[in-house]
N, C-alpha and C positions, 0 to 999 in steps of 0.2 A: 230315166231321163237325166242327163247330166245338167247340173246347175253351175252357173259361174258365180263364184264367190269373189266379191270385191274385197281385196286386202284392206285391212284397217289402216286409215290415214292418220298418222300422229304428227300434227303440225309442229309440236314442240321439238321433235327429233329433227326436223328438216328446216327450222325457222331461219337459220343463217343462210343456208343455200337457197331457200325460197326468196329471201330478201335480195340476194345477188341476182337471181333470175328476174324478178320483177323490176329491179333497177335497170337491168339490160333491156327489157322491153320498153320501159319508160323512156330510156335514152333514145331509142329508135323513134318513138312516137313524137318526142319533142323535136328530134332532128327533122321529121317530115313536116310537122305543122307549125313549128314555131318561127320558121324563116331564119335569115341570117343572124338576127340579134340572138335568138335562142341557142344558136350553135355555140356561142361563146360560153354558155352555162353547162355544156355537156360534161366537161371535165369535173366541174364542182358537183353536178348532180350524181356523177359516178362516185366521187369521194364520199358523199353523204350515204349512198347505198352501202358501200363497203364499211363505213364506220357504223351504220346501223347493224350490219351483219356481225360485226365485232361485239357490240353491245348485246345483241341477242345470244351470241356464243357464250359470253361470260355469265349471262343470266341463267343459262342451262348447265353451267359448269358443276361437276360433281354428281350429276344424275346419269343414269343409264336409260336410254330410250331406244326403241327400235320402230321401224316404219316398214310398210309394204311386206308384212309377214317375214320379217328378218332380212329383207334385202339390204336394208340400211341399218347400221349400228351407230347410234350417237353415244359412244362410249368416251372414256378418257383419252385413248389413243387418238380417235377421230377428232376430239376437242383440240389437241395440240397441232395436229396437221392442218386442221381449218384455221387455227391461229397463225400458222406460218403463211398459208395461202392468202389470207386476208391482209397480213402485213406486207407481202409481196405485191398484192394488187394495189394496195393503198399507196405504197412508195412509187409503183410503176406509173399510177395515173398522175401522181404529182410531177414526176419527171416528164411524163408525156405533155402535161400542160406547158411546161417550159421548153420542151423540144418542138413544139408546133412551129416556132419562128424558124426553125432550122429545116424541118420536114413538114410543109404545109399539108400534105395529104392526111395526116392523122387528126386533123380538125374534124373530119367526118364522123357522124354519129355511129357508123357501123364499126369504127375502130374501137371505141369504148365498149360498145355492145359485145364485140367479139372478145375483148379483154375480160369482160365480166362473165361471159359464158365460159371462157376458158377456166377462170377461177372457180366457177360453179363445178365444172367437171373435175377439177383437181380436188376440190373438197369432197365430192361424192366418192372419188377413188380412195381417199383416206378413211372414209366411213363405210365402205361397202362390206356387206356381210355375205355376198354371193358372187360367184365368179362371173355370171352374166352382168350384174351391176357394175363390176370392175370394167368389163369390156365396153358397156354403154357410156360409163363415165369417161373411160379412156378416148373413146371416139369423139365425145363432146368436146374434150379438151384438145385433142389432136387436130381435129378439122378447124377449129378456131385458130390454133397456132399456125396451121399450114397457110392460112389466108394472111395472117399477121406478118408472117415471115416475107411474104411477097408484096407487102403494102406499099412499098415505094415502086409504083408502076413504071416509072421512067428509068429505073435502074435495072440494068441487065443482071447485076450480081444478086439483087434482091429477088428477082424473078427466078433466077437459077437456084438460089437457096431454097425457095419455096418448093420448087419442082423436086429437087433432090430429097427434101425432107418428106414430101408427100409420097414419092415412089418408095423410098426406103421404109417409111413409116407404115405404109400399106402392107408391105412384106412382113414387117415385124408384127403388125396386128393379126395377120394371117397365121403366123406361127403360134401366137398366143391363143387364138380362138381354136386352132386345131388341138393344142395342148389341152385346153379346157374340155374339148370333145372326148379325148382319149381318157381323161381323168373320169369324166361322167360315165363313159362306157364301162370303166372298171368298178366304180363305186355306186353308181345310180343316183347321185346327187351332186348339186352344184353349190349347196350351202357350205360355207367354209367351216363353221362349227361342226356340222354333221360329217364333213369329210374327216376332221380330226377324230371323232368319235368312231367312224367306220374303221379307219386304219388302226386304231387302238384295240378295237374288238375283233378285227380280222388281220392279224399280223402276217398271215400267210399271202395276203395280197400286196404286201409292201413292195415286193420285188417283181410283181407282174410286169411283163413287157409294156402293156399299155400305161401302167402308172409311171414307170421310168421314162417312157417316150413322152408322156404328157409333161412330166417336170422338166425334161430337157428342152421341149418346145417352149414352155413358159419361161425358161431361163433366158432363152433367146429373145423372147418379146420384151420381157422386163429389162434385160441387158441392153437392148437398144434404147430404151427410154432413159435409163440412168447413165448412158454412155460408158458402159463396161467393155473392156477389151474382150474379144476382138470385134465388138458390134459398135465401135465408137467412131468409125471412119467419116460418118456424115457430119460430125459435130464441127470441125474448124470451118468447112465451106459454108454451112448453114449460119454459124455464128458471125462470120465475116460479112455475109451478104444481107442478112436481115437488118431492118432499122436497129440502131443501137439500143434504144430503150426496149424493143421486143426481144432482143438477145438477152438483156438482163432478166427479164420476165421469164423467158424460156429456160435460161440456165438455172434458175432457182425454183420456181413453182413446179415445172415439170419433174425436176429431180426429186423434190419433197413428195409429190404425189406418187411417183413410181416407187420410191423407196418405202412409202407407207403401204402400198399394195403388196410389194415383195415381202415385207415383214409379216403382214397379216396373213397372207396366203401360206407362206412357208412355215411359220412358227405355229399358227393356229390350225391350218388345214393339213400340213405335212410334218408336224412336230415329231411323230414317230420315226420319220426318215431323216432326221437331223444328221445323224452319223454319216449317212450316205452322201449328202450333198455338201457337207462342210469341207471335205478335201478339195472338191472341185472349186469351191468358192475361195478357199485359201489361196489357190493358185491364180484364180481370177483377180483377187485383190492385189496380189504381188505384181502381176503383169500390168493391171490397170494403172496403178500409181506410178510404176517404173517407166512405162511407155509414155504416159502423160507428161511426166516431168522431163524426161530426156529429149522428147520432141520439142517441148516448150522452149527449150534453151535456144534453139536454132531459128526461132520465129522473129520476123521483123515487124510484123502487124500486131498491134497490142490486142485486138479482138481475137486473132488466132492464137496468140499466146495465152489468153485467158480461156479460150476454148480448150486447149490441151491442159491448162491448169484445172479446169472443171472435171476433166477426165481423171486427173490425179486425185482430186477431192473425192470422186466416186470410189476410188481405191481405198482411201482412208475410211470412208463410211462402210465399205465392205469388211473392213477389219471388225468393226462393231457387229456386223451381221454374222460374221463367221464365229465370233466368240459366243454370241447368242444369249448371254445372261440378261437379267433384267437391267443391270447397271450398264451393260454394253449397249443395250437398245436405247436406254435413256440417254447415253452418250451420243447415239446416232441422232436423236431428236434434237438435242442441244446443239450439236454440230450443224444440223440442217438450218436451224434459225440463225446461228452465227454466220454461216456461209451466206444466207440469204441477205442479211444486212450488208455484209462486206461486198458481195458481189454486185448487187443492185447498186450500191454506192460507187464502185469502180466504173461500171458501165454509165451511170449518171454523170460521172466526170467526163468520160468519153463523149457523152451526148453534149455536154456543155461545150466541148472543144470543137466548135464548129460555127458555120454561118449558113445562110440559106443554100440548101442543096449541096452543101459541101461539108465533110467531116475530115477531121485530122486525126487519123487512127494508126498512122505509122509511129513506131517507137521513136524514130528521129524527131517527130513533131513535138515530143514532150520535153526536148532539150531546152533548158532555161524557163520552163513554165513555173517552177517553184518560186521564182523571184518575180516574174512578170505578172502572174496571176496567183498571188499567195494563198488565197482561200482555196482554190482548186487544187493547189499543190499540197496544202495541209491535208485536205480531205483525202486525196489519193494516197498520201503516206499512211493515214490511219487505216484505210481499206487494204492497202498492200501489207501492212504489218499484220493484219488479222489473217489474210489468206496465207501468209508465210509462217504463221504460228509464232509470232514475236510478242511476248508480254508487253503491255498490259491489255492487249486486244483479245477479243472473244475467240479468235481462231486457236489461240494458245490453250485456253481452257477446254475447248472441244477436243483438240488432240490429246491433251492431258487425261481426260475422262476416258477416252477410248483406248489409248495405248496403255494406260495403267491397269484397266480392267482386262486387257489382253494378257498382260504379264501375270496378273493374279490368276488367271484361268489356264495358264500353261502355254500360251501362244507367244512365247518369248521371241522366237525368230521372226515371227510376223510383225511384232512390235518394233524389233530392231530394224527391219526392212523399212517400216513406216517412218522411223526417226531418220534413217539414212536418206530417204526420199525427201523428207522435210528439209534436210540440209542441202540437198541437191537444188531444191526449188528456190532457196535463198539467192542463188545466182541470178536467176531471171527476174525475181520479184525485186531485189535490191537494185538490179540494173535499171528499173524504171525510176527509182528515187535518185540514183547517181545521175541519170540524164536530166531529171528535173532541177537538180540543185548544183551539180558539178560540171555541166557541159553547157556551152553556149549554143543558142538556137542556130540551126543550120539553114533555116529559111524564115522569111517573115511570116509570123502567125498573128492574125488579127481576128479575134473571136467576139461575138456579141456578148455583152455583159449578161451573166446568168439571170433568168427570170426569178421572181420572188418564190415561185412554187419549186423551182430547181434548188434554190438555197435551202428552202424548208426540208425537201427531201434528202438532200445531202446532210443537213444537220441532224435529222432524225436518224438516218442510218449510221452516222458517226456516234451519236449518243447510244444507239443500240449496241454497236461494237464494243465501246469503251465501258458501258454499263455491265454488259454480260462478261467482259473480261476482268473487270476490277471487283464487281459484286455479283458473282455468278450464282449465289445460293438460291435466289427466288426462282429463276428459270430452271435451274438444276432440279429443285424440289418439285417443280411443276412437271418436268419431264419424267421424273421417278414415278410420281403419282399417275401420270397418264399411262405409262407403260403397264403398271399393275392393274389398270382398269381396261385392258384390252379384251373386249367381248366378256 
């Protein structure tokens, strides 16, 4: 008679994620039973939950824990990804509390609940030790994001972006799951560590059609989530149509979670096949950053411009993935956090540039903003400098770590193409600053003074960008330790 064995539950391993989930459920209950007065505290309650998750995360730092029979791995790598996710969620909630005056729909409890559940899924993706857990976490994150993208129910663009993201995301998830099935058929396991051991012990199976087909399908699935060429076409439409605060959350958290899963699966599970997929990813990195930067130049909407910019940043991150050394992967983690601060900050400025049910997201709307609204102009300048890779902002150090390691490892041409693309990006990045400080406003722009929470979010993001740019050693050492402790 078969006995069902309940996997050992290690609460210490999942404490940060558990706090995020409990906060999400508490927000729903408060929304239902507390009435109108209680609704005003939903954002604050969500902030407390994320802050508690951050504290719990640092309490477990340096230890290795597993839960659910190895389905989840609370290792150093998962620690850093969860740190990025919590920072992204905290800043997004702060921005959302200030964005409520512009988009009243997000006052609803389900908004903050979905935001927290998306962060929950992102964190589990970074800590997954099994392919099935990656898929479950991916769907938890994705379903929440699909709804958040269409949260402005009165906006046709918002509904369109949600529908596009849902349809294309469902196809991408199908590719990913089919890839997992093929790999399972060839190896007999879905455990990522056991996959690596299996391929090391059975090198004759490395080039089996099922294995190669599974890797190809997984590349499609992960490529969609990180906006890698040629699976990037959804990005500009979805970023433009979604509520601006959701766009910032999507552009940073989803990318961090997807890169975490990509690195864990390919380096731990398919490490013996690194030589085979490196050439393909080399070309993907080149095309991704080149296409992203070239198309961004022609955009007149700043959200679409930042969407193509995010595609280019995925290309820079793929350079670190291709190089594959511990230092290169540390560079990827550092870059993801630096990108998160800068990108959320930039979208927060766009969020502040609006009034009730109206946003100013055309590039022409930023003409003269630097003098008319000096705080917003200064903040946008800091974030633009970081994304362009101009010192002393964090983006410069992120690119320096990745490009220098690429040169040391012999990927000189890939590093050269990365530098050339960074120079190309200066055209459209600095174009925003030129408009803010050197062009007169083309139409009358009157915005609501930013709320205190919006100012706090912008200040924290700017501090993160400058601190990581001028004093990068702490975060860099943290990233290096995290990569060494992967499983």
